[in-house]
C-alpha positions in Angstrom: 142.0 -19.2 151.9 142.9 -20.8 148.6 140.4 -23.7 149.0 137.6 -21.2 149.8 138.4 -19.2 146.5 138.5 -22.5 144.6 135.1 -23.4 145.9 133.9 -20.1 145.0 135.3 -20.4 141.6 133.7 -23.8 141.3 130.3 -22.2 142.3 130.7 -19.4 139.7 131.3 -22.0 136.8 128.3 -24.1 138.0 126.3 -21.2 137.9 127.5 -20.6 134.5 126.8 -24.0 133.2 123.1 -24.0 134.8 122.5 -20.8 133.1 123.7 -22.0 129.6 121.6 -25.1 130.2 118.5 -23.0 130.8 119.3 -20.8 127.7 119.9 -23.7 125.5 116.9 -26.1 126.9 114.2 -24.4 124.7 116.3 -25.0 121.8 117.1 -28.5 122.8 113.5 -29.4 123.6 112.1 -27.7 120.1 115.2 -28.2 118.0 113.1 -30.0 115.5 110.6 -27.1 115.3 113.3 -24.7 115.0 115.2 -26.4 112.0 111.6 -27.0 110.5 110.9 -23.1 110.6 114.0 -22.5 109.2 113.6 -24.6 106.2 110.5 -23.0 105.3 111.8 -19.4 105.8 114.8 -20.1 103.7 114.1 -23.0 101.5 110.3 -22.0 100.4 111.6 -18.4 99.6 114.1 -19.7 97.3 111.5 -22.1 95.4 109.6 -19.1 93.8 112.8 -18.6 91.7 113.2 -22.0 91.4 109.8 -22.6 89.8 110.4 -19.7 87.5 113.5 -21.5 86.1 111.7 -24.8 85.9 108.9 -23.6 83.9 111.3 -22.2 81.2 111.1 -25.5 79.6 108.0 -27.1 81.0 104.3 -26.3 81.2 103.5 -25.3 84.7 100.7 -28.0 85.9 103.0 -30.6 84.3 106.2 -29.4 86.1 104.6 -29.3 89.3 103.0 -32.6 88.9 106.4 -34.5 88.1 107.9 -32.7 91.2 105.5 -34.2 93.4 105.2 -37.4 91.7 109.1 -37.8 92.1 109.0 -36.6 95.7 106.2 -38.2 96.9 106.8 -41.6 95.2 110.5 -41.6 96.9 109.3 -40.6 100.1 106.4 -43.2 100.2 108.7 -46.2 98.9 111.3 -45.2 101.5 108.9 -45.3 104.4 107.0 -48.5 103.2 110.5 -50.0 103.2 111.1 -49.1 106.7 107.7 -50.9 107.6 105.6 -47.8 108.0 102.1 -48.7 107.4 100.0 -47.7 104.4 97.6 -44.8 105.1 93.9 -46.0 105.7 91.0 -45.4 103.6 90.3 -42.5 105.7 93.5 -41.1 106.1 93.8 -41.3 102.1 90.8 -39.2 101.9 92.0 -36.7 104.4 95.3 -36.7 102.3 93.5 -36.1 99.4 91.8 -33.1 100.5 94.8 -31.5 101.8 96.9 -32.5 98.9 94.3 -31.1 96.4 94.2 -27.8 98.2 97.9 -27.5 99.1 99.5 -28.6 96.0 96.9 -28.7 93.4 95.2 -25.3 94.1 98.2 -23.5 96.1 101.3 -24.6 94.5 99.8 -25.2 90.8 98.1 -21.6 90.9 101.7 -20.2 92.0 103.3 -22.0 89.5 100.6 -21.3 86.7 100.9 -17.6 87.8 104.8 -17.1 87.5 104.3 -17.5 83.9 103.7 -13.8 83.8 104.4 -12.7 87.4 108.0 -11.9 88.8 108.8 -14.8 91.4 109.4 -12.1 94.0 105.8 -10.4 93.5 104.4 -13.8 93.5 105.9 -14.6 97.0 104.6 -11.0 98.3 100.9 -11.9 97.0 101.2 -15.1 98.8 102.0 -13.9 101.9 98.5 -12.8 102.4 98.0 -16.5 103.2 97.9 -16.5 107.1 95.2 -13.7 106.6 92.9 -16.1 104.8 94.0 -18.8 107.4 92.9 -16.4 110.2 89.4 -16.2 108.2 88.9 -19.7 107.8 90.1 -20.3 111.5 87.1 -18.0 112.2 84.7 -20.2 110.4 85.7 -23.1 112.3 84.9 -21.2 115.4 87.8 -18.9 116.3 87.2 -15.6 115.0 90.1 -13.0 114.6 90.5 -10.6 117.3 90.3 -6.8 116.9 94.2 -6.9 116.1 94.0 -9.7 113.8 91.1 -7.9 111.9 93.4 -4.9 111.6 96.1 -7.1 110.3 94.2 -8.7 107.7 92.8 -5.4 106.7 96.5 -4.0 106.2 97.2 -7.1 104.2 94.4 -6.7 101.8 95.4 -2.9 101.4 98.7 -4.4 100.4 97.3 -6.6 97.8 95.3 -4.0 96.7 98.7 -1.9 96.1 100.1 -4.6 94.3 97.8 -4.4 91.4 99.3 -1.2 90.6 102.5 -3.5 89.8 102.7 -3.4 85.7 103.1 -7.2 85.3 100.3 -7.7 87.6 98.0 -4.9 86.0 98.6 -6.4 82.5 98.2 -10.0 83.5 94.8 -10.3 85.4 95.1 -14.1 84.9 98.2 -14.4 87.1 96.6 -12.3 89.8 93.6 -14.5 90.0 95.7 -17.5 89.8 97.4 -16.2 92.8 94.5 -15.2 94.8 92.8 -18.9 94.0 96.5 -20.3 95.4 96.5 -18.2 98.4 93.1 -19.0 99.4 93.4 -23.0 98.8 96.5 -23.0 100.6 95.1 -21.3 103.7 92.0 -23.6 103.5 94.2 -26.7 103.4 96.4 -25.5 106.1 93.5 -24.9 108.5 91.5 -28.0 107.5 94.3 -30.2 107.8 94.1 -30.2 111.7 90.5 -31.3 111.4 91.1 -34.2 109.0 92.3 -37.9 109.5 95.9 -37.8 108.3 98.6 -40.4 108.3 101.3 -40.2 111.1 104.4 -38.8 110.4 106.3 -38.2 106.8 103.6 -40.6 105.5 101.1 -37.5 105.7 103.7 -35.7 103.2 103.9 -38.7 100.9 100.6 -39.3 100.7 99.6 -35.4 100.1 102.3 -35.0 97.3 101.1 -38.2 95.3 97.7 -37.1 95.3 98.6 -33.5 94.7 100.7 -34.8 91.7 97.7 -36.5 90.5 95.5 -33.4 90.9 98.1 -31.3 89.0 98.5 -33.8 86.2 94.7 -33.7 85.8 94.8 -30.1 85.4 97.7 -30.4 82.8 95.4 -32.7 80.5 92.3 -30.5 80.8 94.7 -27.3 79.7 96.1 -29.3 76.9 99.9 -28.9 78.0 102.6 -30.4 76.2 106.5 -30.0 76.0 107.5 -27.9 73.2 111.1 -28.9 73.2 114.0 -30.5 74.7 114.2 -29.3 78.4 117.3 -26.9 79.1 119.9 -28.1 81.9 118.7 -25.0 84.0 115.0 -26.2 84.1 116.1 -29.9 84.8 118.3 -28.4 87.7 115.7 -26.5 89.2 113.2 -29.4 89.1 115.8 -31.3 91.1 116.1 -28.6 93.5 112.2 -28.4 94.0 112.1 -32.3 94.5 114.8 -32.3 96.9 114.9 -29.3 98.9 111.4 -27.7 98.3 109.5 -30.8 98.4 111.1 -33.5 100.5 112.8 -31.2 103.1 110.6 -28.0 103.1 107.1 -29.3 102.4 107.5 -32.3 104.8 108.6 -29.6 107.4 105.5 -27.6 107.0 103.3 -30.8 107.5 105.6 -31.5 110.7 104.8 -27.8 111.9 100.9 -28.3 111.3 101.0 -31.3 113.7 103.0 -29.8 116.3 102.3 -26.0 116.7 99.3 -23.6 115.9 98.6 -22.6 112.3 99.7 -19.1 113.0 103.6 -20.2 113.8 103.3 -22.7 111.1 102.5 -19.9 108.5 104.9 -17.3 109.9 107.4 -18.4 106.8 104.8 -16.3 104.8 106.3 -12.9 105.9 110.0 -14.0 105.4 109.6 -15.7 102.1 108.8 -12.5 100.3 112.2 -10.8 101.5 114.0 -13.9 100.2 112.4 -14.3 96.9 112.4 -10.6 96.1 116.3 -10.6 96.8 117.0 -13.7 94.8 115.0 -12.7 92.1 116.6 -9.3 91.8 120.2 -10.7 92.2 119.9 -14.1 89.9 117.2 -13.5 87.5 117.5 -9.7 87.0 113.8 -9.1 88.2 112.7 -5.5 89.1 110.4 -4.2 91.8 108.9 -0.7 91.8 108.6 1.6 94.7 105.0 1.0 94.8 105.8 -2.8 95.0 108.2 -2.3 97.8 105.4 -0.4 99.7 103.0 -3.1 99.1 105.3 -5.7 100.7 106.0 -3.5 103.6 102.2 -3.1 104.3 101.5 -6.8 103.5 104.4 -8.0 106.1 103.2 -5.7 108.6 99.6 -7.1 108.4 100.7 -10.6 108.5 103.2 -9.6 111.4 99.9 -8.3 113.4 98.1 -11.7 112.9 100.8 -13.9 113.4 102.3 -12.2 116.5 98.9 -11.9 118.2 97.9 -15.6 117.8 101.3 -16.7 118.8 
């Protein structure tokens, strides 16, 4: 009788072990994707505040150029020392297009806008990026469904509500910069899947190096220059942006774009605003009005419809 009970107990534990293995299989098989998504959700949400601190002492385009030059240079040098091949001519061209759109237009626009717009509101505005990505995906042959059109409409209504925020209404240049940033980031994300790019992390390194060159050119055109000795807080913010925002988070984004559909890769857009608004209120004394909160909810609902439908 005891042997029968022992066998039954063994069978139960074996069943539990098999069940746990089945539950953990998706995590084990998709561990890299899950970690990359978490990096985007949390780290990129914090970079909006990091940008605000960094441009206290640095002009926006110059700061962004320095950030990506350091991150791209370190990553490129490390990969070459490991024996990774240099990008081909076609891959440099592809990386140039994506880097100019994502980093020159996208990140550069956000950094420029944060001279006047709070980090939380900037994150909410950029949350509409998947809506533009859905639109550009349609131009490439995959038009949104009825629910995706509804999500896009909600998102743009949310952007309209954001214009009632005082610091956006008083700074149309900041609103324009955020609009350009959102459009160029979405276009670069969708177009990247049609271009010849280097394999692995070399793609991120090449994009950051070219993005840095584009941002430095914008800095020269706009006549930017340092006005004094940078503060410790600004220098620390740049270090954080280089390490976490660029080397870890941007590389995670490039990794996701190669492995999952754009809708999932861009799903960070409806998590980042919550992180950014919370950090801005807690650490920088930023405020967001009731209209701003309503706009954020409308934007996130719209983005959620698009992303969930496309998943």
